[in-house]
VEXDREN-2710 file (C-alpha; in Angstrom, 1 decimal):
% VEXDREN-2710
k/r/px/py/pz
1/UNK/0.9/-27.3/-28.5
2/UNK/0.2/-23.8/-27.3
3/UNK/-2.2/-21.8/-29.4
4/UNK/-2.3/-18.0/-29.3
5/UNK/-5.1/-15.8/-30.6
6/UNK/-4.0/-12.2/-30.3
7/UNK/-5.7/-8.9/-31.1
8/UNK/-9.2/-10.2/-30.8
9/UNK/-11.8/-7.3/-30.7
10/UNK/-14.4/-8.2/-28.1
11/UNK/-17.5/-6.1/-27.7
12/UNK/-18.3/-4.7/-24.3
13/UNK/-21.9/-4.3/-23.2
14/UNK/-22.2/-0.9/-24.9
15/UNK/-20.5/-2.2/-28.1
16/UNK/-17.0/-0.7/-27.4
17/UNK/-14.3/-3.0/-28.9
18/UNK/-11.8/-4.2/-26.3
19/UNK/-8.5/-5.7/-27.4
20/UNK/-8.0/-9.2/-26.0
21/UNK/-5.3/-11.9/-26.3
22/UNK/-6.0/-15.6/-25.7
23/UNK/-3.4/-18.2/-24.8
24/UNK/-4.6/-21.9/-24.9
25/UNK/-2.9/-25.0/-23.6
26/UNK/-2.6/-28.2/-25.6
27/UNK/-5.5/-29.8/-23.7
28/UNK/-8.8/-28.0/-23.5
29/UNK/-11.3/-27.3/-22.0
30/UNK/-9.2/-25.8/-19.1
31/UNK/-9.4/-23.4/-16.2
32/UNK/-8.9/-19.8/-17.5
33/UNK/-6.7/-17.2/-15.7
34/UNK/-8.0/-13.7/-16.7
35/UNK/-6.3/-10.4/-16.4
36/UNK/-7.6/-7.0/-17.4
37/UNK/-4.9/-4.3/-17.5
38/UNK/-4.4/-0.6/-18.0
39/UNK/-0.7/-1.1/-18.6
40/UNK/-0.6/-3.0/-22.0
41/UNK/-1.7/-6.5/-22.5
42/UNK/1.4/-7.2/-24.7
43/UNK/3.5/-7.0/-21.6
44/UNK/1.9/-10.3/-20.5
45/UNK/3.1/-12.3/-23.5
46/UNK/5.6/-14.5/-21.6
47/UNK/3.2/-14.9/-18.7
48/UNK/0.5/-16.1/-21.1
49/UNK/2.8/-18.6/-22.7
50/UNK/3.9/-19.8/-19.3
51/UNK/0.3/-20.4/-18.1
52/UNK/-0.5/-22.3/-21.3
53/UNK/2.6/-24.5/-21.0
54/UNK/1.4/-25.5/-17.6
55/UNK/-2.1/-26.5/-18.7
56/UNK/-4.1/-23.3/-18.0
57/UNK/-5.7/-21.0/-20.5
58/UNK/-4.9/-17.3/-20.1
59/UNK/-6.9/-14.3/-21.3
60/UNK/-5.6/-10.7/-21.1
61/UNK/-7.5/-7.6/-22.1
62/UNK/-6.7/-3.9/-22.3
63/UNK/-9.2/-1.9/-20.3
64/UNK/-11.3/0.5/-22.4
65/UNK/-9.4/3.5/-23.6
66/UNK/-5.9/2.0/-23.0
67/UNK/-3.5/0.7/-25.7
68/UNK/-5.5/-1.5/-28.2
69/UNK/-9.0/-0.9/-26.7
70/UNK/-11.4/1.6/-28.0
71/UNK/-13.2/4.2/-25.8
72/UNK/-11.8/6.6/-23.2
73/UNK/-10.2/5.5/-20.0
74/UNK/-11.6/7.0/-16.9
75/UNK/-9.9/5.2/-14.0
76/UNK/-12.3/3.1/-11.9
77/UNK/-15.2/3.6/-14.3
78/UNK/-16.9/1.0/-16.5
79/UNK/-14.7/-1.8/-15.1
80/UNK/-17.6/-3.7/-13.6
81/UNK/-19.6/-4.0/-16.8
82/UNK/-16.6/-4.6/-19.0
83/UNK/-15.2/-7.3/-16.7
84/UNK/-18.6/-9.0/-16.5
85/UNK/-18.8/-9.0/-20.3
86/UNK/-15.4/-10.6/-20.6
87/UNK/-16.2/-13.2/-18.0
88/UNK/-19.4/-14.1/-19.8
89/UNK/-17.6/-14.4/-23.2
90/UNK/-14.8/-16.6/-21.7
91/UNK/-17.2/-18.9/-19.9
92/UNK/-19.1/-19.5/-23.2
93/UNK/-16.0/-20.6/-25.1
94/UNK/-15.4/-24.3/-25.8
95/UNK/-11.9/-24.1/-24.5
96/UNK/-13.1/-22.9/-21.0
97/UNK/-14.1/-25.6/-18.5
98/UNK/-16.4/-23.1/-16.7
99/UNK/-13.8/-22.0/-14.1
100/UNK/-12.3/-18.5/-14.1
101/UNK/-9.5/-17.2/-11.9
102/UNK/-9.2/-13.4/-12.1
103/UNK/-5.6/-12.3/-11.6
104/UNK/-4.2/-8.8/-11.2
105/UNK/-1.7/-6.5/-9.5
106/UNK/-2.3/-2.8/-8.6
107/UNK/-5.1/-1.5/-10.9
108/UNK/-5.5/-4.9/-12.4
109/UNK/-6.3/-6.3/-9.0
110/UNK/-9.2/-3.9/-8.8
111/UNK/-10.5/-5.2/-12.1
112/UNK/-10.1/-8.7/-10.8
113/UNK/-12.2/-7.9/-7.8
114/UNK/-14.9/-6.2/-9.8
115/UNK/-15.1/-9.3/-12.1
116/UNK/-15.4/-11.5/-9.0
117/UNK/-18.2/-9.6/-7.4
118/UNK/-20.1/-9.2/-10.7
119/UNK/-19.8/-12.9/-11.7
120/UNK/-19.3/-14.9/-8.5
121/UNK/-20.7/-18.1/-9.9
122/UNK/-18.0/-18.3/-12.5
123/UNK/-15.1/-17.6/-10.2
124/UNK/-13.0/-20.6/-9.0
125/UNK/-10.4/-18.4/-7.3
126/UNK/-8.8/-15.0/-7.3
127/UNK/-5.2/-13.7/-7.1
128/UNK/-4.8/-10.2/-5.8
129/UNK/-1.4/-8.5/-5.9
130/UNK/-1.0/-5.2/-4.1
131/UNK/-4.6/-4.0/-5.0
132/UNK/-5.3/-0.4/-5.9
133/UNK/-8.9/-0.2/-5.1
134/UNK/-9.8/3.4/-5.8
135/UNK/-8.3/6.8/-6.4
136/UNK/-9.1/8.1/-2.9
137/UNK/-7.8/4.9/-1.3
138/UNK/-4.6/5.1/-3.2
139/UNK/-3.9/8.8/-3.5
140/UNK/-4.6/9.6/0.2
141/UNK/-3.0/8.4/3.3
142/UNK/-5.4/7.0/5.9
143/UNK/-5.0/10.3/7.7
144/UNK/-6.7/12.0/4.8
145/UNK/-3.5/13.7/3.6
146/UNK/-2.7/13.6/-0.1
147/UNK/0.2/11.3/-1.1
148/UNK/1.7/14.1/-3.1
149/UNK/4.7/12.4/-4.7
150/UNK/2.8/9.3/-5.6
151/UNK/-0.2/11.2/-7.1
152/UNK/2.1/13.4/-9.1
153/UNK/4.2/10.6/-10.5
154/UNK/1.4/8.2/-11.3
155/UNK/-0.8/10.7/-13.0
156/UNK/2.1/12.1/-15.0
157/UNK/3.0/8.6/-16.3
158/UNK/-0.3/6.8/-16.5
159/UNK/-3.4/9.0/-16.6
160/UNK/-5.1/11.0/-19.4
161/UNK/-3.5/9.0/-22.2
162/UNK/-4.0/5.9/-24.2
163/UNK/-0.5/4.7/-23.4
164/UNK/1.8/5.2/-20.5
165/UNK/4.6/7.8/-20.4
166/UNK/7.0/5.5/-18.6
167/UNK/10.1/7.2/-17.1
168/UNK/8.7/10.7/-17.5
169/UNK/8.3/11.3/-13.8
170/UNK/11.8/10.2/-12.9
171/UNK/13.2/12.5/-15.6
172/UNK/11.1/15.4/-14.5
173/UNK/12.1/15.1/-10.9
174/UNK/15.7/14.7/-11.7
175/UNK/15.7/17.9/-13.8
176/UNK/13.5/19.8/-11.3
177/UNK/14.1/18.3/-7.8
178/UNK/12.2/21.1/-6.1
179/UNK/9.1/20.9/-8.3
180/UNK/6.8/19.5/-5.6
181/UNK/7.5/22.5/-3.4
182/UNK/5.5/24.6/-5.8
183/UNK/2.4/26.3/-4.3
184/UNK/-0.5/26.0/-4.7
185/UNK/-0.4/22.3/-5.0
186/UNK/-3.5/22.4/-7.3
187/UNK/-1.5/24.4/-9.8
188/UNK/1.3/21.8/-10.1
189/UNK/0.1/20.6/-13.6
190/UNK/1.2/24.0/-14.9
191/UNK/4.8/23.0/-14.1
192/UNK/4.6/19.3/-14.9
193/UNK/5.8/17.8/-18.2
194/UNK/2.5/16.7/-19.6
195/UNK/-0.8/18.4/-20.2
196/UNK/-3.0/17.1/-17.4
197/UNK/-6.5/18.5/-17.2
198/UNK/-7.9/16.0/-14.6
199/UNK/-5.0/16.0/-12.0
200/UNK/-6.9/18.1/-9.6
201/UNK/-10.1/16.1/-9.8
202/UNK/-8.8/13.7/-7.1
203/UNK/-7.9/16.7/-4.9
204/UNK/-11.3/18.3/-5.4
205/UNK/-13.1/15.0/-4.6
206/UNK/-11.2/14.6/-1.4
207/UNK/-10.1/11.6/0.7
208/UNK/-13.6/10.5/1.6
209/UNK/-14.8/10.1/-2.0
210/UNK/-16.4/6.8/-2.7
211/UNK/-16.5/6.1/-6.5
212/UNK/-19.7/4.6/-7.9
213/UNK/-18.0/1.3/-8.8
214/UNK/-16.2/0.8/-5.5
215/UNK/-16.0/-2.8/-4.3
216/UNK/-17.7/-2.7/-0.9
217/UNK/-16.9/-4.7/2.2
218/UNK/-20.3/-6.4/2.0
219/UNK/-19.4/-7.6/-1.5
220/UNK/-16.0/-8.9/-0.3
221/UNK/-17.7/-10.9/2.5
222/UNK/-19.8/-12.6/-0.1
223/UNK/-16.8/-13.8/-2.2
224/UNK/-16.8/-17.5/-1.5
225/UNK/-14.0/-18.5/-3.9
226/UNK/-10.5/-19.1/-2.5
227/UNK/-8.3/-16.0/-2.7
228/UNK/-4.6/-15.4/-2.7
229/UNK/-3.4/-12.0/-1.3
230/UNK/0.2/-10.9/-1.9
231/UNK/1.6/-7.7/-0.4
232/UNK/4.9/-6.1/0.6
233/UNK/6.1/-4.4/3.8
234/UNK/7.5/-1.5/1.6
235/UNK/4.4/-1.4/-0.6
236/UNK/2.4/1.8/-0.4
237/UNK/-0.7/-0.3/-0.9
238/UNK/-0.1/-2.9/1.9
239/UNK/-3.1/-1.6/3.9
240/UNK/-5.3/-2.5/0.9
241/UNK/-3.9/-6.0/0.7
242/UNK/-4.6/-6.5/4.4
243/UNK/-8.1/-4.9/4.1
244/UNK/-9.1/-7.4/1.4
245/UNK/-7.6/-10.3/3.3
246/UNK/-9.5/-9.4/6.5
247/UNK/-12.9/-9.0/4.9
248/UNK/-13.1/-11.5/2.1
249/UNK/-15.1/-14.7/2.6
250/UNK/-13.9/-18.2/1.7
251/UNK/-10.6/-19.9/1.8
252/UNK/-7.8/-17.3/1.9
253/UNK/-4.0/-17.2/1.7
254/UNK/-1.9/-14.2/2.6
255/UNK/1.8/-13.7/1.7
256/UNK/3.7/-10.6/2.8
257/UNK/7.3/-10.2/2.0
258/UNK/10.0/-7.5/2.2
259/UNK/9.0/-6.0/-1.1
260/UNK/7.8/-2.7/-2.6
261/UNK/5.0/-2.4/-5.1
262/UNK/6.9/-4.8/-7.5
263/UNK/6.3/-7.4/-4.8
264/UNK/8.0/-10.8/-5.4
265/UNK/8.9/-9.8/-9.0
266/UNK/11.8/-7.7/-7.5
267/UNK/15.1/-9.5/-7.6
268/UNK/16.7/-7.4/-4.8
269/UNK/17.2/-8.6/-1.3
270/UNK/18.4/-5.2/-0.1
271/UNK/15.9/-2.4/0.5
272/UNK/17.6/0.8/1.6
273/UNK/19.9/-0.1/4.5
274/UNK/18.1/-3.3/5.4
275/UNK/19.3/-6.6/4.0
276/UNK/16.7/-9.4/3.9
277/UNK/18.7/-12.4/2.7
278/UNK/18.2/-15.0/0.0
279/UNK/15.2/-16.6/1.8
280/UNK/13.2/-13.4/1.1
281/UNK/13.1/-14.2/-2.6
282/UNK/9.9/-15.9/-3.8
283/UNK/9.4/-17.0/-7.4
284/UNK/6.0/-15.5/-8.4
285/UNK/5.1/-18.0/-10.9
286/UNK/5.7/-20.9/-8.5
287/UNK/3.8/-19.1/-5.8
288/UNK/0.7/-18.8/-7.9
289/UNK/1.0/-22.3/-9.4
290/UNK/1.4/-23.9/-6.0
291/UNK/-1.5/-22.0/-4.7
292/UNK/-3.7/-23.0/-7.6
293/UNK/-2.7/-26.6/-7.2
294/UNK/-3.7/-26.6/-3.5
295/UNK/-6.9/-24.7/-4.3
296/UNK/-8.0/-27.1/-7.0
297/UNK/-7.0/-30.1/-5.0
298/UNK/-10.3/-30.3/-3.2
299/UNK/-8.9/-30.1/0.3
300/UNK/-10.8/-28.6/3.3
301/UNK/-11.1/-24.8/3.4
302/UNK/-8.2/-23.2/5.3
303/UNK/-6.8/-19.8/6.1
304/UNK/-3.0/-19.4/6.0
305/UNK/-0.8/-16.4/6.5
306/UNK/2.9/-16.6/5.4
307/UNK/4.7/-13.5/6.8
308/UNK/8.3/-12.5/6.5
309/UNK/9.9/-11.2/9.7
310/UNK/12.2/-8.3/8.7
311/UNK/14.4/-8.8/11.8
312/UNK/15.0/-12.6/11.8
313/UNK/14.8/-12.8/8.0
314/UNK/12.6/-15.8/8.3
315/UNK/9.1/-16.6/7.2
316/UNK/6.4/-17.2/9.8
317/UNK/3.3/-19.3/9.0
318/UNK/0.1/-19.1/10.9
319/UNK/-3.7/-19.5/10.4
320/UNK/-4.3/-15.8/10.7
321/UNK/-2.6/-12.4/10.7
322/UNK/-2.1/-10.5/12.8
323/UNK/-1.6/-13.3/15.4
324/UNK/-2.6/-13.0/19.0
325/UNK/-0.3/-10.5/20.7
326/UNK/0.3/-8.6/23.9
327/UNK/-0.3/-4.8/23.9
328/UNK/2.8/-3.3/25.4
329/UNK/2.9/0.5/26.1
330/UNK/5.9/2.8/26.4
331/UNK/5.4/6.4/27.6
332/UNK/7.2/9.5/26.5
333/UNK/9.0/11.6/29.2
334/UNK/11.1/14.6/29.6
335/UNK/14.7/14.2/28.5
336/UNK/13.7/12.1/25.5
337/UNK/13.0/8.9/27.4
338/UNK/10.6/6.2/26.4
339/UNK/9.8/4.0/29.4
340/UNK/7.2/1.4/30.5
341/UNK/6.4/3.5/33.6
342/UNK/4.5/6.8/33.5
343/UNK/6.9/9.7/34.0
344/UNK/6.4/13.0/35.7
345/UNK/4.6/15.7/33.8
346/UNK/6.7/17.2/31.0
347/UNK/6.6/19.3/27.9
348/UNK/8.7/19.2/24.7
349/UNK/8.5/21.6/21.8
350/UNK/9.8/22.0/18.3
351/UNK/9.2/24.4/15.4
352/UNK/7.6/23.4/12.2
353/UNK/8.4/25.5/9.1
354/UNK/6.5/24.7/5.9
355/UNK/9.4/26.2/4.0
356/UNK/11.7/23.5/5.3
357/UNK/9.4/20.5/6.0
358/UNK/10.8/17.3/7.5
359/UNK/11.8/15.3/4.5
360/UNK/10.7/11.9/3.4
361/UNK/13.2/9.0/3.0
362/UNK/13.2/6.1/0.7
363/UNK/11.9/2.8/2.0
364/UNK/14.4/1.0/4.3
365/UNK/16.7/3.9/4.3
366/UNK/19.1/4.6/7.1
367/UNK/17.6/7.7/8.8
368/UNK/20.6/8.4/11.1
369/UNK/21.4/11.7/9.3
370/UNK/17.9/12.9/10.0
371/UNK/18.1/12.5/13.7
372/UNK/19.9/15.8/14.1
373/UNK/17.0/17.8/12.7
374/UNK/15.5/20.1/15.3
375/UNK/12.0/20.0/13.8
376/UNK/11.1/16.8/15.7
377/UNK/11.1/15.4/19.2
378/UNK/12.4/11.9/19.9
379/UNK/11.9/9.5/22.8
380/UNK/14.1/6.4/23.1
381/UNK/14.1/3.3/25.2
382/UNK/17.0/1.8/27.0
383/UNK/18.8/-1.0/25.1
384/UNK/16.5/-4.0/24.9
385/UNK/17.5/-6.8/27.2
386/UNK/15.8/-9.4/25.0
387/UNK/14.5/-9.5/21.4
388/UNK/11.0/-8.0/20.9
389/UNK/8.8/-9.3/18.1
390/UNK/6.3/-6.7/16.8
391/UNK/3.4/-8.3/14.9
392/UNK/0.7/-5.9/13.8
393/UNK/0.0/-2.2/13.9
394/UNK/1.2/0.0/16.8
395/UNK/-0.8/3.0/17.9
396/UNK/0.3/6.3/19.3
397/UNK/-1.7/8.3/21.8
398/UNK/-0.6/11.9/21.3
399/UNK/-1.2/14.8/23.6
400/UNK/-0.1/17.6/21.3
401/UNK/-0.9/21.2/20.5
402/UNK/0.1/23.9/18.0
403/UNK/-0.1/27.6/18.0
404/UNK/-1.0/27.5/14.3
405/UNK/-4.5/27.2/12.8
406/UNK/-4.2/23.5/12.3
407/UNK/-1.3/21.2/11.6
408/UNK/-0.2/17.7/11.0
409/UNK/1.6/15.3/13.4
410/UNK/3.6/12.4/12.0
411/UNK/4.6/9.7/14.4
412/UNK/7.3/7.2/13.4
413/UNK/8.6/4.1/15.3
414/UNK/12.3/3.6/14.7
415/UNK/14.8/0.9/15.4
416/UNK/18.2/2.3/16.6
417/UNK/20.9/-0.3/15.9
418/UNK/24.1/-0.5/18.0
419/UNK/26.1/0.1/14.8
420/UNK/24.5/3.6/14.5
421/UNK/21.9/2.8/11.8
422/UNK/18.3/4.1/12.4
423/UNK/15.7/2.2/10.5
424/UNK/12.0/3.0/10.3
425/UNK/9.6/0.3/11.4
426/UNK/6.3/2.0/11.0
427/UNK/4.7/5.4/10.8
428/UNK/1.4/7.2/10.7
429/UNK/0.0/10.7/10.5
430/UNK/-2.9/12.8/11.8
431/UNK/-4.4/16.0/10.4
432/UNK/-5.6/18.0/13.4
433/UNK/-8.4/19.4/11.2
434/UNK/-9.8/15.9/10.8
435/UNK/-9.4/14.6/14.4
436/UNK/-9.7/15.6/18.1
437/UNK/-7.2/15.7/20.8
438/UNK/-5.8/13.5/22.3
439/UNK/-4.9/12.3/18.8
440/UNK/-4.8/8.6/17.9
441/UNK/-2.2/7.8/15.3
442/UNK/-2.4/4.4/13.7
443/UNK/1.0/3.2/12.5
444/UNK/1.7/0.9/9.6
445/UNK/1.5/-2.8/10.3
446/UNK/4.8/-4.6/10.5
447/UNK/6.3/-8.0/11.4
448/UNK/9.8/-7.5/12.8
449/UNK/12.0/-8.9/15.6
450/UNK/14.1/-6.1/17.1
451/UNK/17.2/-7.7/18.5
452/UNK/18.5/-7.4/22.1
453/UNK/20.8/-4.4/22.4
454/UNK/18.8/-2.2/19.9
455/UNK/16.6/0.6/21.1
456/UNK/13.1/1.6/20.1
457/UNK/12.5/5.3/19.3
458/UNK/9.3/7.3/18.9
459/UNK/9.9/10.3/16.7
460/UNK/7.2/13.0/16.3
461/UNK/7.4/15.7/13.7
462/UNK/4.9/17.6/11.5
463/UNK/5.6/16.6/7.9
464/UNK/6.8/13.8/5.6
465/UNK/7.4/15.7/2.5
466/UNK/7.0/15.1/-0.4
467/UNK/5.5/11.7/0.4
468/UNK/2.6/13.7/2.1
469/UNK/1.5/17.1/1.1
470/UNK/2.7/19.5/3.8
471/UNK/0.4/21.5/6.0
472/UNK/0.7/25.2/5.4
473/UNK/-0.1/26.2/9.0
474/UNK/-1.9/29.4/7.8
475/UNK/-5.5/28.2/8.2
476/UNK/-6.0/28.0/4.4
477/UNK/-6.5/24.9/2.4
478/UNK/-3.2/23.1/1.8
479/UNK/-4.0/22.3/-1.8
480/UNK/-5.2/25.7/-3.1
481/UNK/-3.4/28.3/-0.9
482/UNK/0.1/29.8/-1.1
483/UNK/0.3/31.5/2.4
484/UNK/2.3/29.5/4.9
485/UNK/3.1/30.1/8.6
486/UNK/5.6/28.4/10.9
487/UNK/4.2/26.8/14.0
488/UNK/5.4/26.0/17.5
489/UNK/4.4/22.5/18.3
490/UNK/4.0/21.1/21.9
491/UNK/4.1/17.5/23.0
492/UNK/3.0/16.8/26.5
493/UNK/3.9/13.8/28.7
494/UNK/3.0/12.5/32.2
495/UNK/0.0/11.2/34.1
496/UNK/-2.3/14.0/33.0
497/UNK/-1.2/13.8/29.4
498/UNK/0.2/10.3/28.8
499/UNK/1.6/10.4/25.3
500/UNK/2.6/6.8/24.5
501/UNK/3.1/4.2/21.9
502/UNK/1.3/0.9/22.3
503/UNK/3.0/-2.0/20.3
504/UNK/1.6/-5.5/19.6
505/UNK/4.3/-8.0/20.6
506/UNK/4.5/-11.8/20.6
507/UNK/6.5/-12.0/23.8
508/UNK/4.8/-12.8/27.1
509/UNK/5.1/-11.4/29.6
510/UNK/5.2/-8.0/27.9
511/UNK/8.9/-6.9/27.7
512/UNK/8.0/-3.5/29.1
513/UNK/7.5/-5.1/32.5
END
């Protein structure tokens, strides 16, 4: 019979009482799955009962300063010590068999990793679901540009409070759809629907800030326990999932599906205009239970990557990801062509206006209506004669210039369907103030088979707003200034300035030849 011990008050190392619930199976001692959450431990009731029914103990704790726990929550602070204290307490209980498996998604994945690196000898495995590993790593794009919409929404609903204000961001943006256009960006809290004193701290710290409790790559490499990494192609934090997977030591399993940040808990198979079919569904409980069963079975260490192909709607399984690929390059040319051969020299121009920035689109959305905007240049291949399977991250080499005092360039790889739909495959950005020309733009990783008859398109613009905070073009800091200036942007092509996109494909020989 399952036993539940709720609302325990466990002392952290400094004496702060942290609210903790324990779910015990009929047979103990048992392996213990442990979660530390900033989003209310009571939300894990059914999960805890489920683990106990299947013979595992489950412990869930509110992090300090959230929900039932005492103290003040400062994101990414005190989690190492508090997680270590909980691990020590669990390991000392008679119902624990000495094996712990930290489990967490988003912020809870960070707390799982801190527990693992602080108490490696107690860890039998770790389950990491879309990890949010630090404020700078979550709130800034890898280009160093603030993820404005995400930062505003998350801070409004989650931060500077004991409990979450769920739904407040959606209501605010529905009532004030132009709110994020307000300048300066740093003054947005004056317009937002909650009193937020610390919203600008992340802006002031900047994209290169390394918090004192960051989990380092060296620590990841020393994690010897088996790990399960789950990510989604539409999840903002996919790069974090792949970062952990690539650097962790020990037996590792990777699962990436056609999901957003809800990962396999989402019941939808349609994301935007892209249908993924019933095979895209994965039952999360079964996924974790099967992995635990294999992990505890005592088999030889192995590495496995299970990846969903967005084009074929099928899962691919390999021992590593990305797999071995061929680097295929398409060059931009005058007239909007994207070809495998270097074209003659050419120049294309567009005007970027911060008052009317190129807009963001929802994940998976049909972007056909945006193709008529004049604040971008586009280069398109001929219809593909055979399918092309992209597996990994493409890169764009960009010979570009601006007449403004700095700007951004956003590169986007698109799939143009014969039926008229235009679907984003990957994108990346560069802030010219943080890079040198020619600019290298790293695009998002993806696994997709583009069918014969479709075309590939490289689109270059200068904003992705409000997903990314827009460049003001005036030479002033984009977060604290109000002065904006429109810019004339120039993209160069040809032998002297070979702007190109290089794509990792499975096909051999390279389909560009």
